[in-house]
N, C-alpha and C positions, 0 to 999 in steps of 0.2 A: 737551414738545410744547405746542402752543397750541390752544385750542379756543374756542368762542363761548359765548353765553349759555346757561343751562340745564345747564351741565356739572356733573356730580355727583362728580367725582374731585378731591379736595382738592389733589393734588400736580400737577395737570395744567397749571397756568398758564392758567386760564380767563380769557378776554379778551372781555368783553361789549361793550367800546367801544374805538375806536381809541386813546384815551389809556391805557387799561388794557393794551392790547396793547403799546404802546411801552414802557411801564414794565416789563412782564413780559420783554420781549426784553432790555432794559438789565440786569435782574437776572440773567436766565439767562446772558448774555454774561459778566458779572462773575464768575459762579460757574464759568466755564470750559467752558460748553457749546460743542460743536464743530459742531453743525448743528441745525436746527429742523425739526420736523414740524408742519404745519398740518392740523388735523382738519377735518371737514366741516361743522361747525355754525357756522362764522364767517360774518359778513356780508361783502359785497364791501368795505365801508369798512374793517373790521378786517383783512381779508386785505391790502388795500393798505398798511395801516399796518405790518403784520408784514413784508411784502416790503421796504418802505422801510427799516425799521430793520435788517433782516438785511443788506441791501446796504451800509449804512453800516459795518457791522462785518465785512463779507466772510464772513458765515455762510451756507453752502449751505442750501437748503430742500428738503425733500421733503414729501409729504402726500397727502391725498385731494383730489379735486375737490370744493370746497364745494357743498352742495346749493343754495345761493343763487346759483350761478354756472354758467356753461357751460364744458365742458372746453377748448374752443378758446380761451377767453379766459383760462384759468389757465396753460396749458402753458408759454408763453414767460416766465412770471414765477417759475418754480420750476426747480430742478435735476432733480427727479424726481417722478413721480406713482405712487402705489401701488395695487396690487390691481385695476386697471382700474375702480376705484370711481366710480360715477356717470357714466362715460363713455358708457354705453348711452343715457343720457338726452339726449345731444347727437348722437344718430344717428337721430332721428325727423324726420319731414317738417316739423313745426311746433314746433321746440325752444323757441321764445320763449313759446308757449302753455303748454308743459309747465313751463317756468322760472317763469312767472307763477303757476301752480297751486302750485308748491313754495313760492315766496316767501309766498304767502297763508297756507299752513300753518305756515311758519316764524315768522310773527307770533306764533304760540303763545298765543293768547288764553286758552286753558285752562291755561296754565302747566304743561304736561307736562314731566317730566324729559327732558333732552336726548337720552338714549339711547333712551327710548321714542318720542319724536318722530322721531328718525332712523330707527328700525326701521320705524315706520309709513309714513314717506315711501318707504323702500325697497320695502315691500309694495305701496304704491299705484302706483309707477311702474316698478320694475325689470323685471319680467317682461313688462309691457305694452309697455314701450319696446323690448324685444328682439323682441317679436312684431310690432311696427310699424316695424322698421328701414327707413330710407330709404337706399339705397346711395349716392346722390349727396350727401346731407347727410353721411353717415358718411365718405365720401371727403374732404370738406372738413375735417371734424374730425380725421381721421387725418393729413392734411397739417399741421395745426397742431401735432399731437403730436410732429412731427419736431423741434420746438424744445427738447424735454426728453427725459429718459430715463424709460422706462416700466418698472416693476417688477411683472409680472403676478401674482407668487405663485401660480403654477398649482397647486402642491401643495395649497394651501388652497382656491382657487376651484373645483377640480375634485374635491373630496373625495367628493361624492356619486357620482361615477363611479369614483374611485380611492381607496377607503377605505384610509388608511395601515395600519390594523391588519390588513388582509387580506394584506399582503405576508408571505411565509414567514419573513423575517428580522426582523420588527417586534418580536416578543416578546424575541428576543435583544438587540435594541438597547435595548429598554425597561428591561432590567436595568442599564443604564449611568446612568440618571438616579435621583435620590433616591427611596427606596422609597415614601414617602407619596404623592409625586406620581404615581408609576407606578401605584399602587393606585387613586388617584382617576381616572386615565385608563382603567384597566380597567373600573371601575364605570360610567364614562360610555359606554364602548364597549358594555357589556352592555345598557344602556338603549337605545342606538341599534339594536343588533341585534334587540332584542325589539319595536321599533316595528311597528305594524300597517299604518299608512298607507303607501302607495307613495311613494317619493322622487321629487320633481320635479328632473330633471337639466338643466333648461333652462339655468340660469345656468352650470353646469359645462361644458356643451357649447358654449355662447356664448363662454366664456372661452378654451377651447382654440382654437376657430375664430378668434376675433378676434386672439389672440396671433400665431397663424400669419400672418394677414393684415397685422397691424402690422408684423411682421418683414419680410415680403415687400415691403411698401411703403417700407421704409427707416427706420422709427421705431426709435431706439435702445433696446435691451432690456438690462436688467440683472437678475442673479439676486438673488432674495430669497425668504425663507421665512415671515416673520412669527413666528418662533420666540418663545415656545413655544405659540402659539395653534394649535389644531386638531391635537393630538398631534404637534407639530413637535419632533423630538428634535434638539438642536444637532448640526450636522455631518452626521448621517445624512440629515436632510431636504433638505440642499442637494444631495446626490447625486440624490435623487428629483426635485428641481426641474430639474436639468440634463437628466435623462433625458426629462422631459416636454417640454422645449424641443426636443429632437431629434424627438420624436414629432410636434410640430406644424410641423416644417419646417426647423429649424436644422440646420446641419452640426455635428458634434462640436466643431470648432474654434470655430464661432460661439458655441456654448453655453459653452465654456471662456472665451472672450473676455468674455462677459456677467458672469462671476464673477471676472475678473482685471483686465483693462484698464479696463472700464467703471466699476467702483467707484473706481478711481483718478481717473478723469475727473470723477466726481461731487464728489470732494474737491479737485479741482484739483491733483492730485499726479501728473500724467501722467509727469513726468520723474523721479519718485522711487520709484514702486511699480507693481505690476501686470504687470511684464515681467522676464524674466531678461536683464539687460544691465549693462554697466559702470556703476558709479555708483548703481545702483538698490539699494533695500533687499534684503538677502540673504534673502528669504522664499520658500520653495518647498515643494512637496509632491512626494515621490519615489514613483512607482508601480512596480508590478511588471508592468503590462500597459499597452498603448498605448491611451489614451482616444480617440485619433483614429480608431481602428479600431472601438471600441465605447465609447460614453460611459459605460456601466456600469463600465468599468475604472477610473474615478476612485475606486471603492471599494477598490481593491487597494493601499492605502497601506502603504508599507514604512518610510518615515521622513519627518520634517518638518525643514526648516531654518528656524529662526526667528531672524532678524537675525544670520545667520551661525553660529548654534549648531545643531549636528546633534543631532536627537532621534530615535534609532532606534525601531523598533516596541516594544521592551521598555520603553523610557522613556515612550512615549506611553501604553502600557497602565497604567503606574504612575500617570501623571497622571489618566487617566480613572477609575481605581479610587479615587483619593484617597490612595494610600499615599505 
């Protein structure tokens, strides 16, 4: 992925200038990268350079709305936007004023680490923007978002309302991941459970509401979980994500579409994958109950067909256990 100045992750492809961004994209493409993710600390100039280089190489782009930009000006330049990140800041009555305030902070005269500066900007503007939402401005931003795919990661965004470890089957699912990681997650869960301060659920509630509104307005939604962040167990968390899509207004069929057809669209593979049709990749999940009747039935996996090879439940269990 690509980030801006102040990045503290050595392997991230930090791109503080357009020239550095172009060089990074060339290197990533030569290494076989299949798509790019733009993080939120890039400048508009670096963002433009990344988009230009990606288009030259036919690389799809996903990412966050950069804090230096407005969501409506980013949407048409990328194939998807993640986590509803910074979208709320383009739903206020005077978004240019809010943008100018962020850009002043992004000058970073105190040379804060990028992750610290990013978190501080979220703290300064996120909840205040939600509290000062302007429906007319937000409608215009929503219209602009129709130009791309939105991946709301509701499982993650709504954790303060739907804590994953409160599900009755979570501990059983936790046994399927490496033991050391599972124990780290249990320890983190215990600290959260013991916290004394009340939890602010404003962002969680907003994420659920806005996802339903975006879907109703015709914004394309795709399923994503941000695994492994936030106790996200591979596979298991996708079922939870689809269930939450139905909770906010999707039909079960629309939720399934978000996890099948829409990812194919992102990679420009509509004629090759995402559907059961002649000439498509023979990838499928076989269930014992109809998910169109209840989206939770996606959990009733009996077998998987992977590129034409049938993997029954016993074979899947062996793969998961590592045997």
